[in-house]
MARVOLO-757877 format. One record per residue (C-alpha): residue number from 1; x, y, z. Coordinates in nm, 3 decimals, padded with zeros to 5 digits. Last residue first. Example, Ala and Ser with C-alpha at 12.3 -4.5 7.8 and 13.67 -1.06 7.14 Angstrom:
<fifi n="2" px="01.367" py="-00.106" pz="00.714"/>
<fifi n="1" px="01.230" py="-00.450" pz="00.780"/>
end
This chain:
<fifi n="230" px="16.804" py="12.214" pz="09.291"/>
<fifi n="229" px="16.677" py="11.912" pz="09.094"/>
<fifi n="228" px="16.873" py="12.002" pz="08.727"/>
<fifi n="227" px="17.159" py="12.058" pz="08.986"/>
<fifi n="226" px="17.174" py="11.738" pz="09.078"/>
<fifi n="225" px="17.295" py="11.608" pz="09.406"/>
<fifi n="224" px="17.273" py="11.235" pz="09.480"/>
<fifi n="223" px="17.108" py="10.970" pz="09.645"/>
<fifi n="222" px="16.844" py="11.169" pz="09.912"/>
<fifi n="221" px="16.747" py="11.398" pz="09.630"/>
<fifi n="220" px="16.702" py="11.121" pz="09.347"/>
<fifi n="219" px="16.450" py="10.931" pz="09.634"/>
<fifi n="218" px="16.248" py="11.218" pz="09.660"/>
<fifi n="217" px="16.249" py="11.279" pz="09.258"/>
<fifi n="216" px="16.083" py="10.918" pz="09.182"/>
<fifi n="215" px="16.218" py="10.875" pz="08.831"/>
<fifi n="214" px="16.009" py="10.697" pz="08.553"/>
<fifi n="213" px="16.207" py="10.538" pz="08.250"/>
<fifi n="212" px="15.971" py="10.322" pz="08.050"/>
<fifi n="211" px="16.093" py="09.957" pz="08.086"/>
<fifi n="210" px="15.926" py="09.930" pz="08.427"/>
<fifi n="209" px="16.034" py="09.850" pz="08.804"/>
<fifi n="208" px="16.015" py="10.277" pz="08.864"/>
<fifi n="207" px="16.308" py="10.438" pz="08.906"/>
<fifi n="206" px="16.468" py="10.587" pz="09.226"/>
<fifi n="205" px="16.335" py="10.283" pz="09.453"/>
<fifi n="204" px="16.673" py="10.185" pz="09.583"/>
<fifi n="203" px="16.645" py="09.827" pz="09.411"/>
<fifi n="202" px="16.509" py="10.028" pz="09.067"/>
<fifi n="201" px="16.836" py="10.272" pz="09.091"/>
<fifi n="200" px="17.045" py="09.979" pz="09.059"/>
<fifi n="199" px="16.907" py="09.783" pz="08.761"/>
<fifi n="198" px="16.897" py="10.193" pz="08.579"/>
<fifi n="197" px="17.260" py="10.194" pz="08.686"/>
<fifi n="196" px="17.329" py="09.819" pz="08.520"/>
<fifi n="195" px="17.119" py="09.875" pz="08.216"/>
<fifi n="194" px="17.307" py="10.252" pz="08.163"/>
<fifi n="193" px="17.661" py="10.101" pz="08.199"/>
<fifi n="192" px="17.560" py="09.807" pz="07.964"/>
<fifi n="191" px="17.413" py="10.088" pz="07.716"/>
<fifi n="190" px="17.774" py="10.218" pz="07.705"/>
<fifi n="189" px="17.855" py="10.564" pz="07.790"/>
<fifi n="188" px="17.822" py="10.899" pz="07.581"/>
<fifi n="187" px="17.518" py="11.035" pz="07.762"/>
<fifi n="186" px="17.358" py="11.077" pz="07.441"/>
<fifi n="185" px="17.445" py="10.729" pz="07.329"/>
<fifi n="184" px="17.334" py="10.557" pz="07.695"/>
<fifi n="183" px="17.009" py="10.759" pz="07.689"/>
<fifi n="182" px="16.914" py="10.639" pz="07.363"/>
<fifi n="181" px="17.030" py="10.283" pz="07.450"/>
<fifi n="180" px="16.825" py="10.304" pz="07.762"/>
<fifi n="179" px="16.535" py="10.429" pz="07.553"/>
<fifi n="178" px="16.378" py="10.696" pz="07.573"/>
<fifi n="177" px="16.088" py="10.622" pz="07.269"/>
<fifi n="176" px="15.894" py="10.535" pz="07.574"/>
<fifi n="175" px="15.798" py="10.884" pz="07.661"/>
<fifi n="174" px="16.033" py="10.977" pz="07.997"/>
<fifi n="173" px="15.802" py="10.998" pz="08.342"/>
<fifi n="172" px="15.901" py="11.247" pz="08.624"/>
<fifi n="171" px="15.806" py="11.209" pz="08.974"/>
<fifi n="170" px="15.732" py="11.354" pz="09.342"/>
<fifi n="169" px="15.519" py="11.658" pz="09.217"/>
<fifi n="168" px="15.430" py="11.541" pz="08.841"/>
<fifi n="167" px="15.650" py="11.607" pz="08.562"/>
<fifi n="166" px="15.559" py="11.388" pz="08.228"/>
<fifi n="165" px="15.806" py="11.395" pz="07.940"/>
<fifi n="164" px="15.993" py="11.583" pz="07.675"/>
<fifi n="163" px="16.156" py="11.882" pz="07.857"/>
<fifi n="162" px="16.142" py="11.737" pz="08.202"/>
<fifi n="161" px="16.212" py="11.415" pz="08.111"/>
<fifi n="160" px="16.500" py="11.459" pz="07.900"/>
<fifi n="159" px="16.645" py="11.680" pz="08.190"/>
<fifi n="158" px="16.579" py="11.391" pz="08.464"/>
<fifi n="157" px="16.735" py="11.144" pz="08.243"/>
<fifi n="156" px="17.024" py="11.377" pz="08.166"/>
<fifi n="155" px="17.070" py="11.419" pz="08.503"/>
<fifi n="154" px="17.072" py="11.073" pz="08.583"/>
<fifi n="153" px="17.307" py="10.989" pz="08.324"/>
<fifi n="152" px="17.554" py="11.246" pz="08.423"/>
<fifi n="151" px="17.524" py="11.171" pz="08.789"/>
<fifi n="150" px="17.623" py="10.811" pz="08.760"/>
<fifi n="149" px="17.863" py="10.858" pz="08.499"/>
<fifi n="148" px="18.054" py="11.137" pz="08.721"/>
<fifi n="147" px="18.037" py="11.486" pz="08.618"/>
<fifi n="146" px="18.236" py="11.624" pz="08.379"/>
<fifi n="145" px="18.020" py="11.549" pz="08.064"/>
<fifi n="144" px="17.730" py="11.704" pz="08.229"/>
<fifi n="143" px="17.888" py="12.079" pz="08.151"/>
<fifi n="142" px="17.909" py="11.949" pz="07.792"/>
<fifi n="141" px="17.569" py="11.927" pz="07.798"/>
<fifi n="140" px="17.479" py="12.234" pz="07.955"/>
<fifi n="139" px="17.720" py="12.393" pz="07.687"/>
<fifi n="138" px="17.537" py="12.261" pz="07.371"/>
<fifi n="137" px="17.199" py="12.330" pz="07.487"/>
<fifi n="136" px="17.313" py="12.698" pz="07.604"/>
<fifi n="135" px="17.430" py="12.709" pz="07.196"/>
<fifi n="134" px="17.103" py="12.570" pz="07.028"/>
<fifi n="133" px="16.925" py="12.823" pz="07.283"/>
<fifi n="132" px="17.184" py="13.139" pz="07.163"/>
<fifi n="131" px="17.204" py="12.997" pz="06.767"/>
<fifi n="130" px="16.788" py="13.041" pz="06.792"/>
<fifi n="129" px="16.792" py="13.391" pz="06.947"/>
<fifi n="128" px="17.013" py="13.537" pz="06.694"/>
<fifi n="127" px="16.860" py="13.418" pz="06.426"/>
<fifi n="126" px="16.500" py="13.539" pz="06.548"/>
<fifi n="125" px="16.713" py="13.851" pz="06.637"/>
<fifi n="124" px="16.812" py="13.903" pz="06.221"/>
<fifi n="123" px="16.453" py="13.976" pz="06.190"/>
<fifi n="122" px="16.427" py="14.328" pz="06.367"/>
<fifi n="121" px="16.351" py="14.546" pz="06.059"/>
<fifi n="120" px="16.160" py="14.282" pz="05.865"/>
<fifi n="119" px="16.238" py="14.269" pz="05.494"/>
<fifi n="118" px="16.513" py="14.107" pz="05.609"/>
<fifi n="117" px="16.349" py="13.803" pz="05.788"/>
<fifi n="116" px="16.145" py="13.746" pz="05.456"/>
<fifi n="115" px="16.456" py="13.704" pz="05.259"/>
<fifi n="114" px="16.571" py="13.445" pz="05.492"/>
<fifi n="113" px="16.302" py="13.278" pz="05.518"/>
<fifi n="112" px="16.233" py="13.262" pz="05.128"/>
<fifi n="111" px="16.572" py="13.112" pz="05.106"/>
<fifi n="110" px="16.535" py="12.844" pz="05.373"/>
<fifi n="109" px="16.241" py="12.768" pz="05.187"/>
<fifi n="108" px="15.935" py="12.657" pz="05.446"/>
<fifi n="107" px="15.828" py="12.350" pz="05.558"/>
<fifi n="106" px="15.593" py="12.311" pz="05.865"/>
<fifi n="105" px="15.621" py="11.982" pz="06.041"/>
<fifi n="104" px="15.403" py="11.712" pz="06.192"/>
<fifi n="103" px="15.620" py="11.430" pz="06.331"/>
<fifi n="102" px="15.530" py="11.063" pz="06.441"/>
<fifi n="101" px="15.803" py="10.974" pz="06.672"/>
<fifi n="100" px="16.185" py="10.946" pz="06.685"/>
<fifi n="99" px="16.202" py="11.142" pz="06.383"/>
<fifi n="98" px="16.559" py="11.131" pz="06.265"/>
<fifi n="97" px="16.788" py="11.465" pz="06.192"/>
<fifi n="96" px="17.166" py="11.390" pz="06.071"/>
<fifi n="95" px="17.317" py="11.718" pz="06.154"/>
<fifi n="94" px="17.575" py="12.016" pz="06.077"/>
<fifi n="93" px="17.343" py="12.063" pz="05.734"/>
<fifi n="92" px="17.543" py="12.166" pz="05.454"/>
<fifi n="91" px="17.520" py="12.550" pz="05.353"/>
<fifi n="90" px="17.410" py="12.635" pz="04.994"/>
<fifi n="89" px="17.075" py="12.773" pz="05.137"/>
<fifi n="88" px="17.224" py="12.961" pz="05.410"/>
<fifi n="87" px="17.008" py="12.855" pz="05.753"/>
<fifi n="86" px="17.211" py="12.592" pz="05.866"/>
<fifi n="85" px="17.159" py="12.632" pz="06.212"/>
<fifi n="84" px="16.807" py="12.679" pz="06.124"/>
<fifi n="83" px="16.787" py="12.353" pz="06.008"/>
<fifi n="82" px="16.508" py="12.192" pz="06.245"/>
<fifi n="81" px="16.312" py="12.482" pz="06.437"/>
<fifi n="80" px="16.159" py="12.372" pz="06.774"/>
<fifi n="79" px="15.804" py="12.433" pz="06.842"/>
<fifi n="78" px="15.727" py="12.109" pz="06.954"/>
<fifi n="77" px="16.026" py="11.879" pz="07.028"/>
<fifi n="76" px="16.396" py="11.866" pz="06.923"/>
<fifi n="75" px="16.678" py="11.635" pz="07.079"/>
<fifi n="74" px="17.087" py="11.720" pz="07.057"/>
<fifi n="73" px="17.380" py="11.561" pz="06.993"/>
<fifi n="72" px="17.343" py="11.190" pz="06.952"/>
<fifi n="71" px="17.680" py="11.027" pz="06.791"/>
<fifi n="70" px="17.637" py="10.866" pz="06.485"/>
<fifi n="69" px="17.874" py="11.125" pz="06.325"/>
<fifi n="68" px="17.654" py="11.451" pz="06.439"/>
<fifi n="67" px="17.308" py="11.320" pz="06.538"/>
<fifi n="66" px="17.007" py="11.530" pz="06.597"/>
<fifi n="65" px="16.677" py="11.339" pz="06.737"/>
<fifi n="64" px="16.346" py="11.428" pz="06.669"/>
<fifi n="63" px="15.992" py="11.432" pz="06.912"/>
<fifi n="62" px="15.650" py="11.508" pz="06.800"/>
<fifi n="61" px="15.443" py="11.762" pz="06.712"/>
<fifi n="60" px="15.430" py="12.121" pz="06.527"/>
<fifi n="59" px="15.832" py="12.098" pz="06.432"/>
<fifi n="58" px="15.876" py="12.365" pz="06.227"/>
<fifi n="57" px="16.131" py="12.238" pz="05.934"/>
<fifi n="56" px="16.411" py="12.420" pz="05.690"/>
<fifi n="55" px="16.386" py="12.387" pz="05.362"/>
<fifi n="54" px="16.668" py="12.344" pz="05.035"/>
<fifi n="53" px="16.886" py="12.112" pz="05.207"/>
<fifi n="52" px="17.274" py="12.107" pz="05.143"/>
<fifi n="51" px="17.405" py="11.745" pz="05.280"/>
<fifi n="50" px="17.698" py="11.731" pz="05.534"/>
<fifi n="49" px="17.439" py="11.567" pz="05.782"/>
<fifi n="48" px="17.104" py="11.450" pz="05.632"/>
<fifi n="47" px="16.799" py="11.617" pz="05.741"/>
<fifi n="46" px="16.428" py="11.458" pz="05.732"/>
<fifi n="45" px="16.514" py="11.102" pz="05.805"/>
<fifi n="44" px="16.207" py="10.902" pz="05.881"/>
<fifi n="43" px="16.240" py="10.681" pz="06.214"/>
<fifi n="42" px="15.870" py="10.735" pz="06.295"/>
<fifi n="41" px="15.645" py="10.832" pz="06.014"/>
<fifi n="40" px="15.599" py="11.198" pz="05.876"/>
<fifi n="39" px="15.305" py="11.430" pz="05.858"/>
<fifi n="38" px="15.406" py="11.744" pz="05.642"/>
<fifi n="37" px="15.235" py="12.074" pz="05.629"/>
<fifi n="36" px="15.383" py="12.305" pz="05.357"/>
<fifi n="35" px="15.471" py="12.669" pz="05.345"/>
<fifi n="34" px="15.512" py="12.967" pz="05.079"/>
<fifi n="33" px="15.627" py="13.305" pz="05.143"/>
<fifi n="32" px="15.446" py="13.609" pz="05.192"/>
<fifi n="31" px="15.632" py="13.963" pz="05.236"/>
<fifi n="30" px="15.447" py="14.146" pz="05.475"/>
<fifi n="29" px="15.066" py="14.103" pz="05.482"/>
<fifi n="28" px="15.094" py="13.713" pz="05.448"/>
<fifi n="27" px="15.192" py="13.675" pz="05.815"/>
<fifi n="26" px="15.269" py="13.258" pz="05.858"/>
<fifi n="25" px="15.619" py="13.344" pz="05.831"/>
<fifi n="24" px="15.571" py="13.602" pz="06.135"/>
<fifi n="23" px="15.372" py="13.395" pz="06.364"/>
<fifi n="22" px="15.640" py="13.097" pz="06.300"/>
<fifi n="21" px="15.847" py="13.354" pz="06.427"/>
<fifi n="20" px="15.682" py="13.471" pz="06.750"/>
<fifi n="19" px="15.672" py="13.068" pz="06.832"/>
<fifi n="18" px="16.007" py="13.025" pz="06.796"/>
<fifi n="17" px="16.108" py="13.284" pz="06.992"/>
<fifi n="16" px="16.212" py="13.645" pz="06.911"/>
<fifi n="15" px="15.947" py="13.877" pz="07.146"/>
<fifi n="14" px="15.980" py="13.672" pz="07.456"/>
<fifi n="13" px="16.336" py="13.605" pz="07.496"/>
<fifi n="12" px="16.467" py="13.937" pz="07.348"/>
<fifi n="11" px="16.241" py="14.112" pz="07.633"/>
<fifi n="10" px="16.360" py="13.820" pz="07.896"/>
<fifi n="9" px="16.750" py="13.904" pz="07.772"/>
<fifi n="8" px="16.691" py="14.325" pz="07.775"/>
<fifi n="7" px="16.965" py="14.440" pz="07.560"/>
<fifi n="6" px="16.709" py="14.534" pz="07.294"/>
<fifi n="5" px="16.461" py="14.670" pz="07.543"/>
<fifi n="4" px="16.713" py="14.952" pz="07.545"/>
<fifi n="3" px="16.653" py="15.033" pz="07.201"/>
<fifi n="2" px="16.313" py="15.054" pz="07.196"/>
<fifi n="1" px="16.044" py="14.750" pz="07.068"/>
end
């Protein structure tokens, strides 16, 4: 990679994403490291807030939630890394990470990962990209907090549906694990508020009359302006 390309955002995202990092860690031709595939049942606590952990985990499949002081802060999906934000071996985890679904992960020693990255000329950029992605996610979430409750809740439903659910031309359907309780915690509002909003939206045809959240995109566009739909 040329020096100039290191200042290109698109090149950085393409060359130093989590898929490329996993390929590097599986490459035994340069500083081979140990790895182990683990299957976690639903509700397993993988990382505990304020505790040190010797490992980090690549999420091969499943959805996990990151909690900080009982507040739902982040979600992790396929190809995300658990524990990257506390990569130093004696650094406590800033989150409690729980499997919302069955999860399959690759476990690596944090110390060995750091040593391998230091053995590669551009290894530090993988760490930069992960921090950058997490900061962008938190900034987007914080910007949503300034919105009215109705816009904030619907915006989060749409965003989570696009990231982890199924999107078609006119609908966005969330996985069943994204309950009204989960949406309420993530949106920093009460379960009662989310329940009443969902009931109102079902009456308007914005949500399908089902426990599994399914958004009617054209109906949302007529009702409110949300950046995620533009």
